[in-house]
C-alpha positions as CSV (number, residue, x, y, z in Angstrom):
1,M,91.6,113.7,102.3
2,K,94.3,116.0,100.2
3,S,96.0,112.6,98.8
4,V,92.7,111.0,97.8
5,F,91.7,114.5,96.1
6,L,95.1,114.5,94.1
7,V,95.1,110.7,93.3
8,C,91.7,111.5,91.7
9,I,93.3,114.7,90.1
10,A,96.6,112.5,88.6
11,L,94.0,109.7,87.1
12,H,91.6,112.3,85.3
13,F,94.7,113.8,83.6
14,A,95.9,110.5,82.9
15,S,92.5,109.2,81.2
16,F,93.0,112.3,79.5
17,E,96.1,111.7,78.6
18,Q,95.2,108.6,76.7
19,H,91.9,109.8,74.9
20,G,92.6,113.5,74.9
21,R,94.4,112.7,71.9
22,F,91.5,111.4,69.7
23,E,89.2,114.2,71.0
24,R,91.7,116.8,69.5
25,S,92.6,114.4,66.2
26,K,91.5,115.5,63.0
27,D,91.8,114.2,59.1
28,W,91.0,111.2,59.6
29,R,91.5,109.0,56.6
30,L,90.8,105.0,56.0
31,Y,93.2,103.9,53.2
32,D,93.3,101.3,50.4
33,V,95.4,98.2,52.1
34,Q,95.0,95.2,51.5
35,G,97.4,92.1,52.2
36,P,99.8,90.2,54.5
37,N,102.3,93.7,55.0
38,L,99.2,95.7,56.5
39,F,100.9,96.0,59.8
40,K,104.5,96.6,58.4
41,Y,103.2,99.7,57.0
42,T,104.2,102.8,59.0
43,A,102.2,106.2,58.6
44,D,104.9,107.5,56.0
45,T,103.8,104.7,53.8
46,L,100.3,105.4,53.8
47,K,101.2,108.3,51.6
48,S,101.4,106.4,48.6
49,F,97.7,104.9,49.1
50,R,94.5,105.9,48.2
51,F,92.2,106.8,50.9
52,Y,88.7,108.1,52.0
53,R,88.0,110.9,54.0
54,L,86.3,109.9,57.6
55,N,84.2,112.6,59.0
56,D,86.1,113.7,62.3
57,D,82.9,114.4,64.2
58,S,81.8,110.8,63.5
59,I,84.8,109.4,64.4
60,R,84.8,111.5,67.9
61,N,81.3,110.4,68.6
62,F,82.1,106.4,67.8
63,L,85.3,106.6,70.1
64,S,83.6,108.7,73.1
65,G,83.3,106.1,76.1
66,L,86.6,104.7,74.4
67,N,88.6,102.0,76.5
68,D,92.0,101.7,76.2
69,L,92.6,97.7,76.9
70,P,95.1,96.4,79.5
71,D,99.0,96.1,78.5
72,S,98.4,92.5,79.6
73,I,95.3,91.7,77.1
74,A,96.2,91.3,73.1
75,P,93.1,90.9,71.1
76,V,93.3,88.2,68.6
77,W,93.0,89.2,65.0
78,M,90.3,87.3,62.9
79,G,90.6,88.5,58.9
80,G,92.8,91.5,58.0
81,P,92.1,94.7,59.5
82,Q,91.5,98.2,58.0
83,V,93.9,100.5,58.1
84,A,93.6,104.3,59.0
85,S,95.1,107.3,60.1
86,Y,94.4,110.7,62.0
87,E,96.6,113.8,62.3
88,L,97.4,115.1,65.7
89,D,99.7,118.2,66.2
90,G,101.0,118.2,62.7
91,V,101.9,114.8,62.8
92,R,100.1,111.6,61.0
93,Y,99.5,108.2,63.6
94,K,98.1,105.0,62.1
95,I,95.6,102.8,63.3
96,D,95.1,99.3,62.5
97,I,91.3,98.9,62.9
98,S,89.6,95.1,63.8
99,Q,87.4,94.2,61.3
100,Y,85.4,92.4,64.4
101,G,85.4,92.9,68.1
102,G,85.3,96.8,68.1
103,F,89.0,97.4,69.2
104,F,91.8,98.9,67.5
105,F,95.3,99.6,67.8
106,D,96.9,103.1,67.8
107,E,100.7,103.0,66.5
108,G,100.8,106.7,68.1
109,S,100.0,105.2,71.4
110,K,101.8,102.0,71.1
111,K,98.0,100.7,73.4
112,Y,94.9,98.5,71.9
113,Y,91.2,100.9,72.7
114,Q,88.2,99.2,73.0
115,L,85.0,101.0,71.7
116,D,82.1,101.5,74.0
117,G,79.5,98.3,73.5
118,K,76.9,101.0,72.2
119,N,79.0,101.9,69.4
120,I,80.5,98.8,67.8
121,T,77.7,97.9,65.5
122,D,77.7,101.5,64.0
123,W,81.5,102.0,64.0
124,H,81.8,98.7,61.7
125,A,79.0,99.5,59.2
126,Y,80.8,103.4,58.8
127,I,84.1,101.6,58.6
128,R,82.6,99.2,56.2
129,T,80.6,101.4,53.9
130,C,83.2,103.9,53.8
131,F,85.9,101.5,52.7
132,V,83.2,100.5,49.9
133,S,82.9,103.8,48.9
134,L,86.9,104.0,48.3
135,H,86.4,100.9,45.9
136,N,83.3,102.8,44.3
137,P,84.3,106.8,43.9
């Protein structure tokens, strides 16, 4: 019985480690980055691009119920993704956001994450609206 309890505690903390980074994240930014090289850009490279500051509370709300995808699943990118970043413990991390499918790749954890199905439509609408605002200040 004690071992079952310890396994449950370990799984809880493992889950928090993966998703806790987003709960503690701040200063989310969406960048004006397009073209074939955007997967090659690093978080440092993004400093030279114009950005739109995303609302941290909105992002945390969208990311509630987030699921990490197993390493054996590599989602298919359709169209160019949007590029965003966040700050965690004083370090900036880049993410590549799919325009479809409700997933993104976090370069900080080197993992793909899938949004909860109920958040996907609103997430895409929010990201698109912010991207348009970036182009029409």
